[in-house]
N, C-alpha and C positions, 0 to 999 in steps of 0.2 A: 504493500500500500504506500509506503513512504517514498517509493520511486515514482509514483504517479503525480503528474502535474496538478491534477484536480485536488489531491490531498493537500499539497502545499498552498494552493490558491485558497482553499477553504480555511486552512489553518491561519493564513495571513489575515483574512477577514475577521476570523474569530479573535485573534490576538489584538488586532486594532480596536475592535469593539470592547474587548476586555480592558485594554489600556485606557480607553476613555472612561469606562465605568469606574474602575479602581481609582484612577487619578481624581475623578470627580468626588468619590466618597472621601478621599483623603483631604482634598482642599476645601470641602464643605463640612469637615469634621463630622462625617456620618449624617449629613443633612441638616446640621444645626447652624450652619453659616450660610447666609444667602449671598450669591454673587450677582453683582450688577455690572454689566458692560456699558460703560458710559462714554458719550461723546458730547462735547458742548463747546460753544464759542466763548473764549475767555475774555477778560477785560483787555488783554493785549491784542485782541482782534484775530487770534489764531484758534484753530480747532485742536482740541486735545483729546486724547483717548486714555481711558483708565479703567481698571477693574476695581470695584469696591467689594470688600469682604466684610459683611456685617453680621455678627452673631445674633441669633434669634433673641437672646436675652437682653439685647440693647434696645431700649425704647426711649421716648421723650421723658418718661418718668424714671427710667433707669439708664442714665447716660453713661458713656464710656469714653476713655481717652481715644484719640485717633492718631495713627502713625502713617505718614505718607512715605512710601519707599520708591526708590528710583534705581534703574539700571545704569550702566556706564555707556560710554560712547560706542556706537556700532552694535547696539543690542536693543532689547525691547522689554516691555513690562513683564513678560513671563519669566525673564531671567531672575526675578526676585521671588521665585516660588518658595524657596526654603523659608524666607522671612515672612511672607504673607500667610503661609500655611501655619507656621508655629505661633505667630502673634495673634492671628484670628482665633485659633483654638484656645488661646489664653484670655479671650474676651475683649481684646482691643478691636476697634474698627480700623481696618487697614485699607489704604488706597495705593495701588501700584500703578504708576503712570508710564505712558510712552512720552518721553521728553520730546519737545519740538524737534522735528527732523527724523523721528524714529517711529517704527511701528505704524500705527494708524493715525498719528497726529500730523499736523501740518508740517510741511518742509521747514527746515531751519533757515532763517534769513541770515546770510553769511556775516553781515556787519551788525547783526542784532543778537549776538550770542547771549547776552544777559537779559534779553527781553522776558519779563515775567519769570526771571531765574530759570530760563529754558523750560518754562511751564510749571516748575515746582511751586513758586510763590502764588501763581494763579490758582493752583489747586488748594493751597493753604487758605486762601480767601474764600474759596467755595465751601470747604468743609467747616470753616469757622461758623458758618450760618446754618449748619444742619441742626435740627432740633434735638437729635439724640446724641450729640457730641459734647463732651466737656470742653468748653471753649478755652479754659485755662490749662488744658492738657493736650496741646497740639504738638506732635513731634514729627521730625523729618529725618530720613536716613537715605543716603545714596552711596552707591558703589562707584569708585573711580570718578569719572566726570559727572556722575550723579551726585557724588559728594561735593564736587565743585559747584554744581547747581545749588546744593544746600548752602554753600558759602555765599553764593549770589543772593539766595533767598534771605539770609540773615542780614546782608547789606540793605536790601529793600525793607526788611522788617524794622531795622534800626531807624529808617527814615519815616516809617509810618506813624500816624497820629496815635494809633493804638496797636502796639506790637502784638503779634499773634503767636509766634513760635516760642514754645516753652523749653524745648530740648531738641538736641540733634546728635546723631551718631554718624560720624564720617568713616566710611569703610574704604581703605586703600587710597587715601588722598590726604595730603598734609592739611592740618588746620591753618587758618590764618593767624599769624602771631605778631605781625608788625603793622605799623601805620604807614601812611604815604611817604613819610620821611625815613622809613626803615627802623624806627625805634620800636622796641617791644611794647605791646599793648594788649589789653583784654578786649578783643573784637566782639566777643560773644556776650559780654555783660553778665547779667544774672542768670542766663540760661544754663541748663545742665548740658554738658558736652562730653562726648566720648569719641575716641579715635581708635580705629583698628589699623595698625601699622605693620603690614606683612614684612617679615625679615628678608624675603626674597622678592620684593616688589620691583618690577621691571622699570618703573617710571619715577616713583616718589620716595620720600623719606631719606634723601641724601642731604648732607650739609655741604656748603660751598664757600670757597674763599671769596674775598672782595673782587678778585679777578675772574671768578666764575669757575674755578677749578674744583673738582669734586674732592672733598676731604674725607668723608666717611661713607661707607656703604649703608644700605637700609637696615641691616641687622644690628647696627650700632646706633640706631635712631634715638633710643630712649636717653642716651647720654648727651645728645646734641643740645645746643642752646635753644633751638626752637621747641623741642619737646619739653625741656625743663621750664621754659617760660610759660608754655601752655599749661602745664601741671601746676604752676605757681600763679595762675590767673593773671598773666600778663606782666608779671614782675621781671625785670632784667635778671637773667639766670645767675649773674654774679652776685646778686643780692638775695636770692631765694635759697631755700633748702633743697638738697638733692632728693628727688622723688623717683619712685620706682614704677615699673610697668605692672599692670594688673591690679593696682590698688586704687580705691576711690578716695579722692581728696575733696574735702568740703570747706568752703569759705563763704560766709555771708548767706548761707542757705542754698548755694549752688554747688554743683559737683563737676569734677573733672576726672577722667581716667584714660589711660592709653593701654590698649592690648597689643601684644607683639607676637602673633602666631608665626610659627616657622612654616610659612607657605608662600606661594607666588601670588601675584596680583590677580590673575583670572580665577584662581582657586577660591578666592574669597566669596564667590557667588554660590559655591557648592561645598563649602567647608562646614562640617559639623561643629568645629571649634568656633568659627566666626559667627555662625548662626546662634550658637550657645552664648556668645558674647552679646549679641543683639538681645536675646531673651533676658540675660542678666542685667544689662544696662537699663532696659525699659522697666524691668521689675524694680530696680533701684530708684528710678526717678519718677515713675508714674504709679507703680503697684498694679499688677495685673488683676483685672476683675475675677479671673478664674486661674489663679497661679498654679503652675506646674514647674517641676525642676527643669533647669536648663538642659540637663542631659536627656530629658524625655522628649525625643524628637521623632516624628513620623514622616516628615517630608521626603525622606529617602525612599519610602514605598512609592510615592508618586513618581520620583525620578526613575526608579527601576521600571515602572510600568510604561512611562512615556518613552523610555529607552527601548523597551520591548516593542512598543508601537512603531518606533523608528525602524527597527529591524524588520518588522512585519511589512512596513511600507515598502522597503526595498525588495522584499520577497514578492510582494504584490506586483511591482513593476515588471518583474521577470515572468512570473507565472501567468499573469493576466495577458501579457503579450503572447506567450505560447498558447494560451487558451484561445485567443482570437484566431490563431492559425487554423483552428478547427471549424471556423465559421465560413459561410459562403463568401462573405465580403473579402476575407483575407486568405482563403485557402491557397490561392495562387502563389503566395509567398513561402509556403511550406516546402522546404527542400533540405533534407538532411545533408550536412556537410560530409564529404568523403572521410573515411577513417584516417585518423592521424597516423603518419608513418614515422619511423625512426629517421633522424637526420643522418644522411650518409656521409661518412668521411669526416676527417678532422677539420677540413676547410669550412664545411657547413657549420660545425660547432663553433669555430672561430668567429664566423660572421654573427652567429646567434649571441654568444657571450660578449663579443666586441660591441654589438649594437646596444645591448643592455647597459654595458659599462659606459660607453660614450654618451648615451642618452641620459643616464643618471648624473654623470659629471656635468653635462651641459645644463641639466635641469637645476642642479644646486648652484652652479656658478651664475647662471642667468638670473636666478632669484636674488642672490646677494647683490649682483651688479645692478640690477634694476632698482633695488631698494636704495642704492647710493646715488642715483641720478637726480639732480636738483629739479629738473623739469617734471619728472615722474612724481617726485615727492610733492611738488606744488599741486598737482592734480589729486594725488592720493589723499592729501590732507586738506583738500578743498580750499587751498590758498590761491589757486589759479582758476579764474572763471572759464569753464568750458561747458559743452553740452553734457558732459559726464558728471551729473549731479551727485553721483555716489562714488566718491574717490576711492574708497577701499575696494569696491568691486572692480573699478577700472584697473587698479593695480594687479589684482589676482587674474582678471580676465586678460590683461595684456601679457602677463607672464605665461598664461596658458596658451595664448595664440602664438607667441614666440616659440614655445616648445612644440606646438603642433606643426609649425612651419619647419622646424628643425627635424621633426620625425618624418615629414614628407621628403626632405632632402636625404635623410639616411635611407629611407625606403627606395628612393630613386637610384641612389648609388648602389645599394644592395641588389636591386633588380638587374641593372645593366652589368654590374661587375660579377654577379654570382647567380642570381635567380634565373634569369633568362637562359643562361648557358646550361642550367641544370633542370630545364623542363618546366619552369613555373609558368602557368597560364593565368593571365590577369582576369580573364572572364570566368574561368572555372573556380578561381579562388575567391571571387566576389568583388574584386577591386573594380571591375567594370561590369556591373550587373545589368546594364541597359537602363535607359531613362524611365521606362515604364515601371520596372521593378523598383528602381530607386524611389520614385515618387509614391508608389504604392506602399513601400516600406515606411516612408515618412508619414503617410496617412495613418498607418497602424500605430506608429509611435505617438502621434498626436492624440489618438483615441485613448491610449494607455495613460498618458500624462493627464488628460482631462478627467478620466475616471479616478485616478489616484488622488488628485487634489479635490475632487468632489467629496471623497470620503473624509478628507481633512476638514472641509467646510461643514459637513454634516455633524461630525463629532464636536467641532467648535460650537455649532448652534445648540446642540443638546447638552453638552457637558462642559463647555468652556475649557477644553483641553486640546493639546496638540501633540506632536511627536517630537521629542527632543532628548538630547543628553548633553549637558554642559554647554559648549559653544556651538553645537550643531543642532539645527531645528528645522522642522517642516511645519509651517503654521498657516493659518488663514490670513488673508491680506486684502487690502483695498484694491479697487480696480486700477488705480493709477500705477500700481507696481507692474502691471502687465505692459503698459506703455514704456515704462523705464526698462523693463526686461528686454525690449526690442533693441535697445542700444548695445546691450552686452552679449546677447545670445550668439551673434556671429563670431565673436572671439572664442566663446566656449565651444561652439560647433567645430571650429578649425581644430581645436585640440582633441576633443573627445572622439570625433570621427576619425582623425588621423591615428589616434591611439588605438581605436577599435580595429582599424585596418591593419595596423602594425602587429597587434597581438594575434589576430586571427588569420590574415592572409599571408603574412610574412614569417610568423614565428610559431605556428601551430604544428607541433609534431610530438613525438613521445620522448621522454627522458626516462632512463632505466626501464624502458618498456611500458611506461604509463603516461597517458595524456595529462592526468591530474597533477603529475609532478611538473610538467611543463607549465600548466596553469598556475601552480603555486609559485614557481620561479618568476613568472611574469607579473603575478600579483605583488610579490615582494619588490621586484624591480620597479614597478610603477610608483611605489611609495618610498623607495629606498633613499632618494636624495633628500626629500623633505624630512624623513625620519632622522637622517644623519644630522641635518641642520639643527633640528630641535634638540637632539641629544647633545650635540656640541655646545649649543647655547647654554643649556641648563647644567651641564657638567662644569663649564667654565664659571657660571654664576654661583654654583654651590661651593666651588673651591676658592674663588677670589672675592665673591660678593658683588661682582659686576658682570654685566652682559659683555659680549664680545665687541671690541672696538669696530665701528663701521657696520655693525649689524644690530639695529635697534630692536628692543624687546617686542615692540608691536608687530614686527614682521615675523618673529617666531611664533607669537600668539596666533596670528592669522593662519598659520600652517596647521594648527591642531586639527580642524575638521578636514583639511586637505588630505592628511594621511589616510583617514578612513575612506574618504570619497574616492581617491585613486585606487585603493585596494578593491573596493566594491565595484568600481567601474570595470576593472579587469575581469572579475568573475562574471558579472552580468553580461558583458559583451561576448565572452567566450560561450556561455550557455545559450544565448540567443543565436549566435552564429551557428552553433551545432544544429539548431532547428531550422535555420533559414538559408545558410551559406551567404548571408547578407550582413556585412559588418556595419552598414550605415544605420540600421534600425536602432541598435543599442547606442551608437554614438549620438543619435538624435535624442533619444529618450534621456540619457544621462545628462547631456548638455542642457536640455531644456529644464530638467528638474533642478540641476545645480544652479542655473541662472535664476530661477524663481526663488530657490532657497536663499541665494545671495542677496537679491534685491529686496526681499521681505524681512531681512534680519540685519539691517545696517542703517547708516545715516544718510539722509537725503538733504542736500543743501541747495538753496536758490540764491541768486546773486542780484 
């Protein structure tokens, strides 16, 4: 039974449904927390998207504290799942936002970064008027640039006639400790403030000399003047007492604390330690309506099932495509690929291993090289106005296209130098399937993609869940993302189609008498370069306290989902090729899905 396509298709549908149900049960605390998917036009004139988690126990007669949580740059509201699950089940009202430019909110206006604190303060003003919220217990918390938005919100709140923010927890972003003249000061006033300072943060918590040279790595943050001034409520550290990480300090009725977990910047969104610090901090400053120990956490169950849903989504792409081959509309595409044969002679093996090695080396080198180009950086970080309003996607897509073109070059050289002389037939191998077969295959791929994302939207509608693990997510999106996707899909098509052709038409044979061994080698080869880059970056970071010179931490973080995507692409393309002898179908499906995933999980900027 497990060899039947219908079994795996049915299993993928069951697992995706189960993923939605279990994730919903967890995030609603067994049905005792109501979820409201909100969109509204803010006083800043922008549209903001948010999810509100309101415990059933909270009413206008039984008010509760409210905590607004925010993701970091290039992410979305669902990235705060650990926080909103745990805080809501402890009786707080929780609002998780899409900052301007992210998720379903309005695009970010490039020269108005602080507008409404990127949406954070606009939401503060909204929740302050809700009848079931304790207006004197409004808290905010953000990760990375979400923490920066929290600092923006404090600046706006300081200027307000009636300040609204009572407390804030900054996760993986430095607190503000100095005034405009560079003198130490208490920016936060009487508010309760906490900071999570990861010891291996790729961006923050370093101290600098007057000339801008780095003096200390993030793991030494607690001993820096900035940290000590923060813990001493703005006093010049030369005049204050030495204070420690993990301890609450209180003066004049307000609290300060710095947590220093041994983790990286992106891990803060999925860390039991950091989420435990969130729970502890809010218990200290607001007191939970339904207190539970910080160690009592269930969000991991949701994360496991949304991850299983992500795996099932990938299985569905493959099995539904193969199922369509049994229908009248697409039966003409069904054509089993000829059996893989052993590569004859040492020369053939040399071309195989040489191609993998050269491609991996070029992939890794081109990524680092591209990350160092000022023009590309200007677009990637939205500093240069172009039609590419999603700079991060532009960077990855450009790198993908460069590698796709390089793969085409390698295949061309391989064909004329070796393949043609050894009987390779471009038509039989599927490189030249004919225009009718080509477009017929694209039609099948389009049906598969539409069906897969329809499931995502159905589960979002009924359960407010999606498929994700950490930095990789398949989620529901607004229609504008489809228009944005048209800008980038040609780049990804170049790579994933070339990759599928290379894997199946040029490199499919047996190793040690087994085709699966060949598939395994190609799967590893697909991800090898990016895996090496990530390992090198974090090995260096762990040993020295710093990222590699010339290779910014953000570029290694962007590679996390790429490792998985490239491996999955190799497997999906091989299995679809075996059923169709057409490498273009899988290339189209994977490229389209990756494009949609990319544009719906990042930052959009207008100029």
